[in-house]
TORMAR-958241 format. One line per 4 residues: number of its first residue (from 0); their letters; for each residue x, y, z of N, C-alpha, C. Coordinates in steps of 0.001 Angstrom, whole numbers. Each point is the difference from the previous one (the first is absolute). Example, Ala and Ser with C-alpha at 12.3 -4.5 7.8 and 13.67 -1.06 7.14 Angstrom:
! TORMAR-958241
0) AS) 13190:-5690:7800:-890:1190:0:900:1200:0 | -350:1050:-720:820:1190:60:-770:1090:730
! end
This chain:
! TORMAR-958241
0) MKDN) -19015:-6822:-5979:1451:-153:1:426:-595:1339 | 839:-990:-49:462:-665:1214:1035:853:725 | 79:-199:1332:992:720:807:1408:-153:-546 | 388:-1246:-335:1375:-219:-432:284:677:-1334
4) SINK) -996:149:-864:253:686:-1269:170:1499:228 | -724:559:964:183:1414:341:1393:211:586 | 403:-901:896:1332:99:591:1070:-85:-1077 | -214:-872:-974:975:-154:-1078:80:1263:-857
8) LIGE) -1137:594:-315:-9:1237:-802:709:1142:733 | -274:129:1284:671:1030:797:1501:-283:37 | 364:-1261:210:1402:-386:31:727:304:-1297 | -657:-233:-1122:606:290:-1300:262:1497:-163
12) KIKK) -922:812:482:187:1455:-88:1140:457:908 | 94:-599:1176:1115:324:904:1321:-349:-675 | 53:-1167:-593:1227:-448:-668:399:974:-1110 | -981:418:-794:267:934:-1101:610:1302:520
16) HRQS) -590:551:1041:508:1262:548:1357:-190:675 | 179:-1113:679:1289:-287:647:1098:-100:-1052 | -271:-724:-1072:996:-170:-1056:288:1313:-724 | -1005:848:-147:224:1284:-673:969:883:788
20) LELS) 65:-236:1314:932:739:860:1324:-737:180 | 115:-1157:-656:1185:-848:104:297:-382:1448 | -1070:-307:734:114:-446:1385:-62:-1525:29 | 875:-605:767:-97:-1446:184:-1137:-286:973
24) QKKL) -453:-1240:6:-1034:-383:955:514:178:1426 | 1237:-376:217:571:113:1349:56:1456:445 | 441:874:-893:125:1415:366:-1377:612:297 | -996:-321:-819:-1346:505:264:-495:-521:1345
28) GMQI) 197:-1281:238:-421:-580:1275:638:698:1183 | 1278:263:-106:709:676:1086:-514:1431:174 | -317:675:-1105:-511:1381:79:-1336:75:725 | -777:-1076:-70:-1306:31:660:36:-672:1371
32) GIDP) 1199:-342:454:145:-480:1368:7:-1500:208 | 163:-764:-1075:83:-1458:137:1442:-368:327 | 163:-980:869:1326:-494:380:804:-327:-1264 | 1261:451:-86:816:-234:-1190:101:-1478:-406
36) NQAQ) -53:-895:960:101:-1429:-310:-1278:-556:-623 | -1101:731:113:-1279:-468:-541:-587:931:-1056 | 649:1124:-225:-553:1040:-870:-306:-509:-1407 | 954:-655:-633:-193:-480:-1372:-1141:-1012:-74
40) QYIS) -65:-892:963:-1044:-1033:7:-1395:606:100 | -159:956:903:-1316:618:168:-428:763:-1245 | 882:820:-540:-352:780:-1190:-326:-930:-1164 | 769:-1052:-157:-272:-979:-1055:-1396:-600:156
44) KYER) -357:-368:1212:-1317:-584:245:-1115:1023:-202 | 240:1251:370:-987:1052:-250:-189:182:-1505 | 1099:70:-737:-77:240:-1441:-665:-1153:-746 | 131:-1213:482:-616:-1159:-647:-1423:-246:481
48) GILK) -454:791:967:-1357:-140:501:-183:-1160:960 | 1093:-540:498:-68:-1124:933:-423:472:1383 | 523:1145:412:-372:590:1296:-887:1215:-234 | -1026:121:827:-804:1223:-16:834:1100:628
52) IPAE) -95:1180:-560:788:1126:499:-847:786:988 | 442:80:1258:-729:822:967:-38:1465:-462 | -1072:693:330:-167:1397:-430:1196:860:391 | 503:-181:1218:1147:785:461:1222:-222:-894
56) VLIK) 221:-1239:-399:1140:-340:-864:-229:568:-1398 | -1226:-77:-492:-310:532:-1326:276:1503:-62 | -332:711:1056:282:1435:56:1506:251:-24 | 756:-788:750:1463:150:9:590:-287:-1375
60) ISRA) -507:-1030:-669:489:-335:-1343:-335:1127:-970 | -1197:540:111:-418:1112:-852:965:1180:142 | 338:311:1223:935:1112:244:1397:-313:-520 | 476:-1212:266:1363:-375:-393:168:-43:-1516
64) TRCP) -1060:-381:-707:89:-85:-1462:-511:1270:-683 | -401:978:820:-527:1273:-506:-1163:-209:-965 | -821:-981:347:-1171:-324:-810:-1247:287:826 | -870:888:-493:-1227:272:749:-757:-1297:298
68) LRKL) -513:-105:1185:-686:-1213:440:-1104:-425:-979 | -733:948:-523:-1105:-326:-906:479:-701:-1273 | 1250:241:-410:525:-628:-1209:386:-1463:211 | 50:-429:1253:355:-1395:280:-1213:-924:-79
72) FP) -1188:586:-70:-1211:-811:-33:-506:-170:-1431 | -571:-1189:-273:-532:-253:-1349:-1192:889:-326
! end
């Protein structure tokens, strides 16, 4: 499995959990400490698998979406 396909699968799971909480991309980004002017862009890129998610950020997203970290992995 290629790196980008793993990133995309993780991103899709993040998106699913974010949407289940009715959180916007911007709001999730702000909750994990991303600048409000860039929050939506970063979350969008994470969810589409364009950007690799640093472990520290993945942990913050897991907490913010109340999704156990293990459930974000394929």
